[in-house]
C-alpha positions in Angstrom: -4.6 9.8 3.8 -5.7 6.2 3.1 -4.5 3.8 0.3 -7.0 1.6 -1.3 -6.4 -2.0 -3.1 -9.3 -3.2 -4.9 -7.9 -6.4 -6.7 -5.5 -9.1 -5.0 -4.4 -9.7 -8.8 -0.7 -9.2 -9.5 1.1 -8.1 -12.7 4.8 -8.3 -14.0 5.5 -11.5 -11.9 9.1 -12.0 -11.9 11.8 -14.0 -9.6 14.4 -12.9 -7.3 16.6 -14.8 -5.1 14.3 -17.8 -5.7 11.3 -16.0 -4.8 8.6 -14.5 -7.2 7.2 -11.1 -6.9 4.6 -8.9 -8.7 3.0 -5.3 -8.8 -0.1 -4.8 -7.1 -2.3 -1.9 -8.2 -3.2 0.8 -5.3 -4.4 4.2 -5.2 -3.6 7.0 -2.6 -6.4 9.2 -1.7 -5.2 12.5 -0.1 -7.5 15.3 1.6 -8.1 17.9 -0.7 -6.8 16.0 -3.9 -9.4 16.1 -6.9 -8.3 12.7 -7.9 -6.5 9.5 -6.2 -2.6 9.0 -7.0 -2.4 5.3 -8.6 0.8 3.4 -7.9 2.1 0.0 -7.7 3.1 -1.9 -4.5 5.9 -4.6 -5.0 4.7 -7.8 -3.2 5.6 -11.5 -3.0 3.6 -13.5 -5.3 2.1 -15.6 -2.4 1.6 -12.5 -0.3 -0.6 -10.1 -2.2 -2.8 -7.4 -0.2 -6.5 -8.2 0.2 -8.8 -5.8 -1.2 -9.4 -2.8 1.4 -8.1 0.2 3.1 -4.7 0.8 4.2 -2.2 3.3 5.6 1.7 3.4 5.8 3.5 1.5 8.3 5.9 4.1 10.0 8.8 1.5 9.6 9.0 2.1 5.8 10.4 5.7 6.3 13.7 6.8 6.9 16.1 9.3 6.0 18.8 9.7 3.2 22.6 10.7 3.4 21.7 14.5 3.7 18.8 13.9 6.4 15.8 14.3 4.2 12.7 12.1 4.7 12.8 9.1 2.5 10.1 6.1 1.8 12.4 3.1 2.0 9.7 0.4 1.1 6.0 0.7 1.0 4.6 -1.3 3.8 0.8 -1.3 4.2 -1.2 -1.6 7.6 -5.0 -2.3 7.0 -7.0 0.4 8.6 -9.4 -0.6 11.2 -13.2 -1.3 9.9 -15.4 1.1 11.6 -17.4 0.0 14.3 -20.8 0.8 16.3 -22.7 3.8 15.1 -20.2 4.6 12.3 -20.5 1.3 10.7 -24.0 1.2 10.7 -24.6 4.6 9.0 
């Protein structure tokens, strides 16, 4: 599973507590899925993610009042670029 961001362009810019935020388009690629799942990531306007592949940071997960798994906030971590023979292929 990985998340791909194709552009650092933000839409829906708005202000909250003196800071500007916007939505960045992303897509979740899951093994066995026929198509990626598009979604938006809310980010500070001055901190858009660079185009590339990402995974979810574990710090964004938690549980609700019933002990069910919950994603509190989407935090992305860049996937390492392939190195060595894998990069040359």
